[in-house]
C-alpha positions as a Markdown table, in Angstrom:
| # | Residue | x | y | z |
|---|---|---|---|---|
| 1 | Met | 13.1 | 67.1 | -126.9 |
| 2 | Asn | 14.6 | 64.5 | -124.6 |
| 3 | Lys | 13.0 | 61.4 | -123.1 |
| 4 | Tyr | 14.2 | 59.4 | -120.2 |
| 5 | Asp | 13.4 | 56.5 | -118.7 |
| 6 | Ile | 13.1 | 55.5 | -115.0 |
| 7 | Asn | 16.7 | 54.9 | -115.0 |
| 8 | Gly | 17.6 | 57.8 | -116.3 |
| 9 | Asp | 18.7 | 56.6 | -119.7 |
| 10 | Leu | 18.0 | 58.5 | -122.7 |
| 11 | Ile | 15.1 | 57.1 | -125.2 |
| 12 | Glu | 14.9 | 59.5 | -127.7 |
| 13 | Glu | 16.2 | 63.2 | -128.6 |
| 14 | Val | 14.4 | 65.8 | -131.0 |
| 15 | Ser | 15.7 | 69.1 | -131.6 |
| 16 | Gln | 13.0 | 71.7 | -131.8 |
| 17 | Val | 13.1 | 75.6 | -130.4 |
| 18 | Glu | 11.9 | 78.8 | -131.7 |
| 19 | Glu | 13.2 | 82.0 | -130.2 |
| 20 | Thr | 10.6 | 84.4 | -128.9 |
| 21 | Glu | 10.8 | 87.6 | -126.7 |
| 22 | Tyr | 8.8 | 86.5 | -123.9 |
| 23 | Tyr | 8.2 | 82.3 | -122.8 |
| 24 | Ser | 5.3 | 80.5 | -124.2 |
| 25 | Leu | 3.4 | 77.5 | -122.9 |
| 26 | Thr | 3.0 | 76.1 | -126.2 |
| 27 | Arg | 5.7 | 73.6 | -126.5 |
| 28 | Ile | 5.5 | 71.9 | -123.2 |
| 29 | Lys | 1.6 | 71.9 | -123.1 |
| 30 | Glu | 2.0 | 69.7 | -126.3 |
| 31 | Leu | 3.4 | 67.0 | -124.3 |
| 32 | Lys | 0.2 | 66.7 | -122.3 |
| 33 | Cys | 2.6 | 65.8 | -119.0 |
| 34 | Gln | 1.2 | 65.7 | -115.4 |
| 35 | Tyr | 3.9 | 67.7 | -114.2 |
| 36 | Asn | 5.6 | 70.6 | -116.0 |
| 37 | Ile | 9.1 | 71.9 | -114.4 |
| 38 | Ile | 9.9 | 75.4 | -116.0 |
| 39 | Phe | 13.1 | 77.2 | -115.2 |
| 40 | Gly | 15.5 | 79.4 | -116.5 |
| 41 | Lys | 16.4 | 83.3 | -116.5 |
| 42 | Arg | 14.2 | 85.3 | -114.4 |
| 43 | Ser | 11.8 | 87.8 | -115.8 |
| 44 | Asn | 11.5 | 86.1 | -119.0 |
| 45 | Gly | 7.5 | 85.6 | -118.7 |
| 46 | Lys | 7.3 | 82.0 | -117.4 |
| 47 | Thr | 4.9 | 83.4 | -114.4 |
| 48 | Tyr | 3.2 | 85.7 | -116.7 |
| 49 | Ala | 2.4 | 82.6 | -119.3 |
| 50 | Val | 1.0 | 80.2 | -116.8 |
| 51 | Leu | -1.3 | 82.6 | -114.7 |
| 52 | Tyr | -2.7 | 83.5 | -118.2 |
| 53 | Glu | -3.2 | 79.9 | -118.9 |
| 54 | Gly | -5.2 | 79.6 | -115.7 |
| 55 | Leu | -7.2 | 82.7 | -116.1 |
| 56 | Lys | -8.0 | 81.5 | -119.6 |
| 57 | Asn | -9.1 | 78.2 | -118.3 |
| 58 | Tyr | -11.6 | 79.8 | -116.1 |
| 59 | Val | -13.0 | 81.9 | -118.1 |
| 60 | Glu | -13.4 | 79.5 | -121.1 |
| 61 | Lys | -14.1 | 76.3 | -118.9 |
| 62 | Gly | -15.2 | 77.3 | -115.6 |
| 63 | Lys | -12.2 | 75.5 | -113.9 |
| 64 | Gln | -9.9 | 77.0 | -111.2 |
| 65 | Met | -6.4 | 77.5 | -110.3 |
| 66 | Ala | -4.5 | 77.0 | -107.3 |
| 67 | Tyr | -1.3 | 78.9 | -106.6 |
| 68 | Leu | 1.1 | 77.6 | -104.2 |
| 69 | Arg | 4.2 | 79.1 | -102.4 |
| 70 | Arg | 6.4 | 77.6 | -99.8 |
| 71 | Tyr | 5.5 | 80.4 | -97.0 |
| 72 | Arg | 2.1 | 81.9 | -96.8 |
| 73 | Glu | 4.0 | 85.0 | -96.4 |
| 74 | Asp | 4.9 | 84.9 | -100.0 |
| 75 | Phe | 1.5 | 85.6 | -101.2 |
| 76 | Val | -0.7 | 87.5 | -98.6 |
| 77 | Gly | -1.2 | 91.2 | -98.1 |
| 78 | Lys | 0.4 | 93.5 | -100.8 |
| 79 | Arg | 2.0 | 90.6 | -102.5 |
| 80 | Gly | -1.5 | 89.0 | -103.2 |
| 81 | Gln | -2.8 | 92.1 | -104.5 |
| 82 | Val | -0.1 | 92.5 | -107.1 |
| 83 | Leu | 0.2 | 89.0 | -108.1 |
| 84 | Phe | -1.9 | 89.4 | -111.1 |
| 85 | Asn | -1.2 | 93.3 | -111.9 |
| 86 | Ser | 0.6 | 92.0 | -115.1 |
| 87 | Leu | -2.2 | 90.6 | -116.5 |
| 88 | Val | -4.6 | 93.4 | -116.0 |
| 89 | Ser | -2.0 | 96.1 | -117.1 |
| 90 | Thr | -1.7 | 94.4 | -120.4 |
| 91 | Gly | -5.2 | 94.2 | -121.0 |
| 92 | Ala | -5.5 | 90.4 | -120.7 |
| 93 | Val | -8.1 | 90.2 | -117.9 |
| 94 | Ser | -10.3 | 92.6 | -120.0 |
| 95 | Gln | -9.4 | 90.7 | -123.4 |
| 96 | Leu | -10.1 | 87.2 | -122.0 |
| 97 | Thr | -13.3 | 88.1 | -120.6 |
| 98 | Gly | -14.8 | 90.2 | -123.3 |
| 99 | Gly | -14.6 | 93.6 | -121.2 |
| 100 | Lys | -17.0 | 91.9 | -118.6 |
| 101 | Trp | -13.9 | 92.1 | -116.0 |
| 102 | Asp | -10.8 | 94.4 | -116.1 |
| 103 | Thr | -9.3 | 93.9 | -112.8 |
| 104 | Val | -8.5 | 91.2 | -110.0 |
| 105 | Lys | -9.1 | 91.4 | -106.6 |
| 106 | Tyr | -7.5 | 89.5 | -103.6 |
| 107 | Met | -9.3 | 88.6 | -100.5 |
| 108 | Ser | -8.5 | 85.9 | -98.1 |
| 109 | Ser | -5.8 | 83.7 | -100.3 |
| 110 | Gln | -8.2 | 83.8 | -103.3 |
| 111 | Trp | -8.4 | 85.7 | -106.4 |
| 112 | Phe | -11.8 | 87.3 | -108.2 |
| 113 | Leu | -12.3 | 88.8 | -111.1 |
| 114 | Ala | -13.4 | 92.4 | -110.9 |
| 115 | Lys | -14.6 | 95.4 | -112.5 |
| 116 | Lys | -14.1 | 99.0 | -111.5 |
| 117 | Ser | -16.8 | 101.3 | -111.1 |
| 118 | Thr | -18.0 | 103.5 | -114.2 |
| 119 | Lys | -18.5 | 106.1 | -111.1 |
| 120 | Asp | -15.9 | 108.2 | -109.6 |
| 121 | Asp | -16.9 | 106.4 | -106.2 |
| 122 | Gly | -14.2 | 103.8 | -106.0 |
| 123 | Lys | -16.1 | 100.6 | -105.9 |
| 124 | Val | -15.5 | 97.5 | -107.4 |
| 125 | Ile | -17.8 | 94.8 | -108.5 |
| 126 | Thr | -16.6 | 91.6 | -107.8 |
| 127 | Asp | -17.1 | 87.7 | -109.1 |
| 128 | Ser | -18.9 | 85.6 | -106.8 |
| 129 | Thr | -16.3 | 82.8 | -107.3 |
| 130 | Pro | -12.8 | 82.9 | -107.1 |
| 131 | Phe | -10.8 | 81.5 | -110.0 |
| 132 | Cys | -7.7 | 80.9 | -108.1 |
| 133 | Tyr | -6.9 | 79.9 | -104.5 |
| 134 | Gly | -3.6 | 80.3 | -102.6 |
| 135 | Phe | -1.9 | 77.4 | -101.0 |
| 136 | Ser | 1.5 | 77.4 | -98.7 |
| 137 | Leu | 3.5 | 74.2 | -98.1 |
| 138 | Gly | 3.8 | 75.8 | -94.2 |
| 139 | Gln | 0.2 | 75.7 | -93.8 |
| 140 | Met | -0.9 | 72.6 | -95.9 |
| 141 | Glu | -2.4 | 71.0 | -92.4 |
| 142 | His | -5.2 | 73.9 | -92.5 |
| 143 | Asp | -6.3 | 72.7 | -96.3 |
| 144 | Lys | -6.9 | 69.0 | -95.6 |
| 145 | Ser | -10.5 | 69.3 | -94.9 |
| 146 | Thr | -11.6 | 71.3 | -97.7 |
| 147 | Ser | -12.5 | 70.1 | -101.3 |
| 148 | Tyr | -11.2 | 71.7 | -104.5 |
| 149 | Pro | -12.7 | 70.0 | -107.4 |
| 150 | Asp | -13.1 | 72.4 | -109.8 |
| 151 | Val | -9.2 | 73.2 | -109.6 |
| 152 | Thr | -7.3 | 71.6 | -112.6 |
| 153 | Met | -4.2 | 73.7 | -112.6 |
| 154 | Ile | -1.9 | 73.8 | -109.7 |
| 155 | Val | 1.0 | 76.5 | -110.0 |
| 156 | Phe | 4.0 | 76.1 | -107.7 |
| 157 | Asp | 6.0 | 79.4 | -108.1 |
| 158 | Glu | 9.7 | 79.8 | -107.0 |
| 159 | Phe | 10.1 | 76.2 | -106.1 |
| 160 | Ile | 13.9 | 76.5 | -106.5 |
| 161 | Ser | 15.3 | 78.3 | -103.4 |
| 162 | Arg | 18.6 | 80.3 | -102.7 |
| 163 | Ile | 17.9 | 80.7 | -99.1 |
| 164 | Gly | 16.7 | 77.0 | -98.2 |
| 165 | Tyr | 14.0 | 74.5 | -98.2 |
| 166 | Ile | 11.4 | 73.4 | -95.4 |
| 167 | Pro | 12.4 | 70.0 | -93.6 |
| 168 | Asn | 10.9 | 67.1 | -95.5 |
| 169 | Glu | 9.8 | 69.3 | -98.1 |
| 170 | Phe | 8.7 | 67.3 | -100.9 |
| 171 | Val | 6.8 | 65.2 | -98.9 |
| 172 | Met | 4.7 | 68.4 | -97.7 |
| 173 | Phe | 4.3 | 69.2 | -101.5 |
| 174 | Met | 2.9 | 65.9 | -102.3 |
| 175 | Asn | 0.4 | 66.4 | -99.2 |
| 176 | Val | -0.8 | 69.7 | -100.7 |
| 177 | Leu | -1.2 | 68.0 | -104.1 |
| 178 | Ser | -3.2 | 65.2 | -102.7 |
| 179 | Thr | -5.5 | 67.7 | -100.6 |
| 180 | Ile | -6.2 | 69.4 | -103.9 |
| 181 | Ile | -6.2 | 66.5 | -106.6 |
| 182 | Arg | -8.3 | 64.0 | -104.5 |
| 183 | Gln | -9.1 | 61.1 | -106.7 |
| 184 | Arg | -8.8 | 62.9 | -110.0 |
| 185 | Asp | -6.5 | 62.6 | -113.1 |
| 186 | Asp | -7.3 | 65.9 | -114.7 |
| 187 | Val | -4.9 | 68.4 | -112.7 |
| 188 | Arg | -1.7 | 69.7 | -114.5 |
| 189 | Val | 1.0 | 70.6 | -112.3 |
| 190 | Tyr | 3.4 | 73.4 | -113.2 |
| 191 | Met | 6.6 | 74.1 | -111.1 |
| 192 | Leu | 8.3 | 77.5 | -111.9 |
| 193 | Gly | 12.0 | 78.4 | -111.0 |
| 194 | Asn | 14.9 | 80.9 | -111.8 |
| 195 | Thr | 18.2 | 79.2 | -112.0 |
| 196 | Val | 19.3 | 80.4 | -108.5 |
| 197 | Asn | 20.3 | 76.9 | -107.2 |
| 198 | Lys | 21.2 | 73.7 | -109.2 |
| 199 | Tyr | 21.1 | 71.7 | -106.2 |
| 200 | Cys | 17.2 | 71.6 | -105.7 |
| 201 | Pro | 16.1 | 68.6 | -103.5 |
| 202 | Tyr | 13.0 | 68.5 | -106.0 |
| 203 | Phe | 15.5 | 67.4 | -108.7 |
| 204 | Ala | 16.7 | 64.2 | -107.0 |
| 205 | Glu | 13.2 | 63.4 | -105.5 |
| 206 | Met | 11.8 | 63.6 | -108.8 |
| 207 | Gly | 14.9 | 61.5 | -110.4 |
| 208 | Leu | 15.5 | 64.1 | -113.0 |
| 209 | Gly | 19.2 | 63.4 | -113.2 |
| 210 | His | 19.8 | 65.7 | -116.5 |
| 211 | Ile | 19.0 | 69.1 | -115.2 |
| 212 | Glu | 22.4 | 70.3 | -114.7 |
| 213 | Glu | 23.3 | 69.7 | -118.4 |
| 214 | Met | 20.4 | 70.9 | -120.0 |
| 215 | Glu | 21.0 | 73.6 | -122.5 |
| 216 | Pro | 18.4 | 76.7 | -122.8 |
| 217 | Gly | 15.4 | 75.9 | -125.0 |
| 218 | Lys | 15.6 | 71.6 | -124.6 |
| 219 | Ile | 12.9 | 69.9 | -123.1 |
| 220 | Asp | 13.3 | 66.7 | -121.1 |
| 221 | Val | 10.6 | 64.1 | -120.5 |
| 222 | Tyr | 10.8 | 61.7 | -117.9 |
| 223 | Ser | 8.8 | 58.3 | -117.6 |
| 224 | Tyr | 8.6 | 56.1 | -114.5 |
| 225 | Gly | 8.5 | 52.3 | -115.4 |
| 226 | Asp | 4.8 | 51.0 | -116.4 |
| 227 | Ser | 3.5 | 53.8 | -114.6 |
| 228 | Lys | 1.3 | 56.6 | -116.6 |
| 229 | Leu | 3.0 | 59.6 | -114.8 |
| 230 | Arg | 5.4 | 61.7 | -117.0 |
| 231 | Val | 7.3 | 64.7 | -115.9 |
| 232 | Ala | 8.3 | 67.2 | -118.5 |
| 233 | Val | 11.2 | 69.7 | -117.6 |
| 234 | Glu | 11.9 | 72.5 | -120.0 |
| 235 | Arg | 14.9 | 74.9 | -119.6 |
| 236 | Thr | 14.0 | 78.1 | -121.3 |
| 237 | Ile | 15.6 | 79.9 | -124.0 |
| 238 | Asn | 17.3 | 83.4 | -122.9 |
| 239 | His | 14.4 | 85.6 | -124.4 |
| 240 | Asn | 15.2 | 88.5 | -126.1 |
| 241 | Ile | 18.6 | 87.6 | -126.4 |
| 242 | Glu | 20.3 | 91.0 | -127.6 |
| 243 | Gly | 19.0 | 92.4 | -124.2 |
| 244 | Arg | 16.6 | 94.1 | -122.5 |
| 245 | Lys | 16.9 | 97.9 | -121.6 |
| 246 | Ser | 16.7 | 96.9 | -117.8 |
| 247 | Glu | 19.9 | 95.1 | -118.2 |
| 248 | Val | 22.0 | 98.2 | -118.1 |
| 249 | Tyr | 21.3 | 98.3 | -114.5 |
| 250 | Phe | 23.1 | 94.9 | -113.9 |
| 251 | Ala | 26.3 | 95.3 | -116.0 |
| 252 | Phe | 28.5 | 95.5 | -112.8 |
| 253 | Asn | 31.4 | 93.1 | -113.0 |
| 254 | Asn | 29.9 | 90.3 | -110.7 |
| 255 | Pro | 29.7 | 86.6 | -112.1 |
| 256 | Asn | 26.3 | 86.2 | -109.6 |
| 257 | Leu | 24.2 | 88.8 | -111.8 |
| 258 | Glu | 24.7 | 86.4 | -115.1 |
| 259 | Met | 21.8 | 84.4 | -113.8 |
| 260 | Ile | 20.0 | 87.5 | -114.0 |
| 261 | Thr | 21.1 | 88.7 | -117.4 |
| 262 | Gly | 21.9 | 85.7 | -119.1 |
| 263 | Gly | 20.2 | 82.8 | -117.1 |
| 264 | Ala | 23.2 | 81.1 | -115.5 |
| 265 | Trp | 23.0 | 79.1 | -112.5 |
| 266 | Glu | 23.6 | 81.6 | -109.7 |
| 267 | Leu | 27.1 | 80.4 | -107.8 |
| 268 | Asp | 28.4 | 82.3 | -104.6 |
| 269 | Leu | 32.3 | 83.1 | -105.0 |
| 270 | His | 33.8 | 80.5 | -102.8 |
| 271 | Pro | 37.3 | 80.8 | -101.3 |
| 272 | His | 39.9 | 78.7 | -103.2 |
| 273 | Leu | 42.8 | 76.7 | -101.9 |
| 274 | Pro | 45.1 | 79.5 | -100.4 |
| 275 | Arg | 48.5 | 77.3 | -101.0 |
| 276 | Asp | 49.8 | 74.2 | -102.0 |
| 277 | Tyr | 50.0 | 71.1 | -99.7 |
| 278 | Thr | 51.8 | 67.7 | -99.4 |
| 279 | Asp | 50.2 | 64.8 | -97.6 |
| 280 | Glu | 52.5 | 65.8 | -94.6 |
| 281 | Asn | 49.9 | 68.6 | -94.3 |
| 282 | Val | 47.0 | 66.3 | -94.1 |
| 283 | Val | 45.9 | 65.9 | -90.3 |
| 284 | Tyr | 42.5 | 64.3 | -90.6 |
| 285 | Lys | 40.3 | 63.5 | -93.9 |
| 286 | Phe | 36.4 | 63.2 | -93.5 |
| 287 | Phe | 33.6 | 63.4 | -95.9 |
| 288 | Ile | 30.4 | 65.2 | -96.9 |
| 289 | Cys | 28.0 | 63.2 | -99.1 |
| 290 | Phe | 24.9 | 65.5 | -100.3 |
| 291 | Asn | 22.7 | 65.8 | -103.4 |
| 292 | Asp | 24.3 | 62.7 | -104.9 |
| 293 | Gln | 27.9 | 64.2 | -104.8 |
| 294 | Ile | 30.7 | 63.1 | -102.2 |
| 295 | Leu | 33.4 | 65.7 | -101.4 |
| 296 | Gln | 36.7 | 64.7 | -99.7 |
| 297 | Cys | 37.5 | 67.3 | -97.1 |
| 298 | Glu | 41.0 | 67.6 | -95.2 |
| 299 | Val | 42.3 | 69.1 | -92.6 |
| 300 | Leu | 45.4 | 70.7 | -93.2 |
| 301 | Glu | 48.3 | 72.1 | -91.0 |
| 302 | Phe | 51.2 | 74.2 | -91.4 |
| 303 | Asp | 53.6 | 76.0 | -89.4 |
| 304 | Asp | 51.4 | 79.1 | -89.5 |
| 305 | Cys | 47.9 | 78.1 | -89.5 |
| 306 | Asn | 45.2 | 75.3 | -90.3 |
| 307 | Phe | 42.2 | 75.1 | -92.3 |
| 308 | Ile | 39.7 | 72.7 | -94.0 |
| 309 | Tyr | 40.0 | 72.1 | -97.9 |
| 310 | Cys | 37.0 | 70.5 | -99.8 |
| 311 | His | 37.4 | 68.9 | -103.1 |
| 312 | Arg | 35.3 | 66.3 | -105.2 |
| 313 | Lys | 35.7 | 62.6 | -104.6 |
| 314 | Thr | 35.3 | 60.5 | -107.7 |
| 315 | Thr | 35.5 | 57.2 | -106.1 |
| 316 | Pro | 33.5 | 55.5 | -103.3 |
| 317 | Ile | 34.8 | 55.9 | -99.8 |
| 318 | Lys | 37.1 | 53.2 | -98.9 |
| 319 | His | 36.3 | 52.6 | -95.3 |
| 320 | Pro | 32.5 | 53.7 | -95.0 |
| 321 | Asp | 32.5 | 52.0 | -91.3 |
| 322 | Asp | 35.4 | 54.1 | -90.0 |
| 323 | Asp | 35.7 | 57.3 | -91.9 |
| 324 | Leu | 33.7 | 60.2 | -90.5 |
| 325 | Ile | 30.8 | 61.0 | -93.1 |
| 326 | Phe | 28.5 | 63.9 | -93.1 |
| 327 | Ser | 25.3 | 63.1 | -95.0 |
| 328 | Glu | 21.5 | 63.9 | -95.1 |
| 329 | Glu | 20.8 | 60.2 | -95.0 |
| 330 | Tyr | 19.8 | 58.6 | -91.6 |
| 331 | Asp | 22.5 | 55.9 | -90.8 |
| 332 | Pro | 22.9 | 54.3 | -87.3 |
| 333 | Arg | 26.7 | 53.9 | -87.6 |
| 334 | Pro | 28.4 | 56.1 | -85.3 |
| 335 | Asn | 30.8 | 57.6 | -87.6 |
| 336 | His | 27.8 | 58.8 | -89.9 |
| 337 | Ile | 26.7 | 62.4 | -88.6 |
| 338 | Arg | 23.4 | 63.6 | -90.3 |
| 339 | Asn | 23.6 | 67.0 | -89.0 |
| 340 | Ile | 27.1 | 69.0 | -88.3 |
| 341 | Ile | 25.0 | 71.4 | -86.2 |
| 342 | Arg | 23.2 | 69.0 | -84.0 |
| 343 | Thr | 25.8 | 66.3 | -82.7 |
| 344 | Asp | 27.7 | 65.4 | -79.6 |
| 345 | Asn | 30.5 | 63.6 | -81.7 |
| 346 | Lys | 33.6 | 65.9 | -80.2 |
| 347 | Val | 35.4 | 65.5 | -83.6 |
| 348 | Ala | 32.3 | 66.5 | -85.8 |
| 349 | Met | 32.1 | 69.8 | -83.2 |
| 350 | Lys | 35.4 | 70.7 | -84.1 |
| 351 | Ile | 35.0 | 70.3 | -87.7 |
| 352 | Gly | 32.0 | 72.6 | -87.1 |
| 353 | Ser | 33.9 | 75.3 | -85.7 |
| 354 | Tyr | 36.2 | 75.7 | -89.2 |
| 355 | Phe | 32.7 | 76.3 | -90.9 |
| 356 | Arg | 31.3 | 78.6 | -88.4 |
| 357 | Asn | 34.5 | 80.5 | -88.4 |
| 358 | Asp | 35.0 | 80.9 | -92.4 |
| 359 | Asn | 38.0 | 78.7 | -92.1 |
| 360 | Val | 37.4 | 76.5 | -94.8 |
| 361 | Tyr | 38.3 | 76.5 | -98.8 |
| 362 | Tyr | 37.1 | 74.8 | -101.9 |
| 363 | Gln | 38.6 | 73.3 | -105.2 |
| 364 | Asp | 36.1 | 75.6 | -107.0 |
| 365 | Asn | 32.6 | 77.6 | -106.6 |
| 366 | Asp | 30.3 | 74.6 | -107.4 |
| 367 | Val | 32.2 | 72.6 | -104.7 |
| 368 | Gly | 31.5 | 75.6 | -102.2 |
| 369 | Glu | 27.8 | 75.5 | -103.4 |
| 370 | Val | 27.7 | 71.7 | -102.2 |
| 371 | Val | 28.8 | 72.6 | -98.8 |
| 372 | Arg | 26.6 | 75.7 | -98.6 |
| 373 | Asn | 23.5 | 73.8 | -99.5 |
| 374 | Tyr | 24.6 | 70.8 | -97.1 |
| 375 | Leu | 24.7 | 73.5 | -94.6 |
| 376 | Met | 21.4 | 75.2 | -95.0 |
| 377 | Phe | 19.9 | 71.9 | -94.9 |
| 378 | Cys | 21.5 | 71.3 | -91.6 |
| 379 | Lys | 20.1 | 74.8 | -90.0 |
| 380 | Ser | 16.5 | 74.0 | -91.6 |
| 381 | Asp | 16.8 | 70.5 | -90.0 |
| 382 | Thr | 17.4 | 72.2 | -86.5 |
| 383 | Ile | 14.0 | 73.9 | -86.7 |
């Protein structure tokens, strides 16, 4: 376990990891942090472990759970009906309730314990109180007037997105938590994600500066000055390291599939520099600042073609008052463009056409991912 202070400085390091076939909450629960971020290889039991903990909490203490997703469509209808299927099929529901209940019924963004009738009439007996409520970031305004005093566990599933985020999403997330928590301090928040996008805005918003360098099996704990707030971040080990039977279906020679079978961060394959160039080929320079990274982008011109090349810049921008800079941050200077899609700057519009026409090349796939995430931000910011 590594401990970091508010400045990101390492306070303490302790090695402790035990390999198991599926994920267990044992280690991260012992830290008793308000926020518990768990990410890693998909299908290793993260969601199962947390939902099991929530159900156990209800059975033993009468406390409820909140299940949070980005969009309501992620858990309504059939998706809501099957959310707890794994706990039903493994017998966990029956085991936890001593046989009183053996299934789960979903109704109107709520989950209830239930029991199938012993008669062949298809009827299901349902508990009178839900053990879990469904929430979505996109529908938070509808939940503000309701109180949830018995919810002591909040599960934000799939918080790391590959396809983009809602504008101002972190503030929306905080609003949902405020609606549920109110004036209490007995709530634990679990945030679950797969290694699909290392440029997740939650990492920067929560000051989690060591996510990318974490090794499987490590837990980092972040503290924030004099506040009692503590955030535990666990990158799960690659459970069942010898592989599962299902991995035979993902053995194609595609680096992106390593995220499924090995827990590596998912990266698209972006086009790399197609030819060498000199300073004489550079006709214009601009910069993209996103997720605490600076990219220098150059419009290159040759006798037979022209294109943009993006690469890392490891030093500060020399002329921030004059150079064209694209950044998600608000800045009143006319050379600072927040959204490359929504601008009337003629040079920025011309640069945008290179991206629309796939005429951009990158130093490596990581640089390509930074640009891809910036462009996703621009698209979501126009909604």
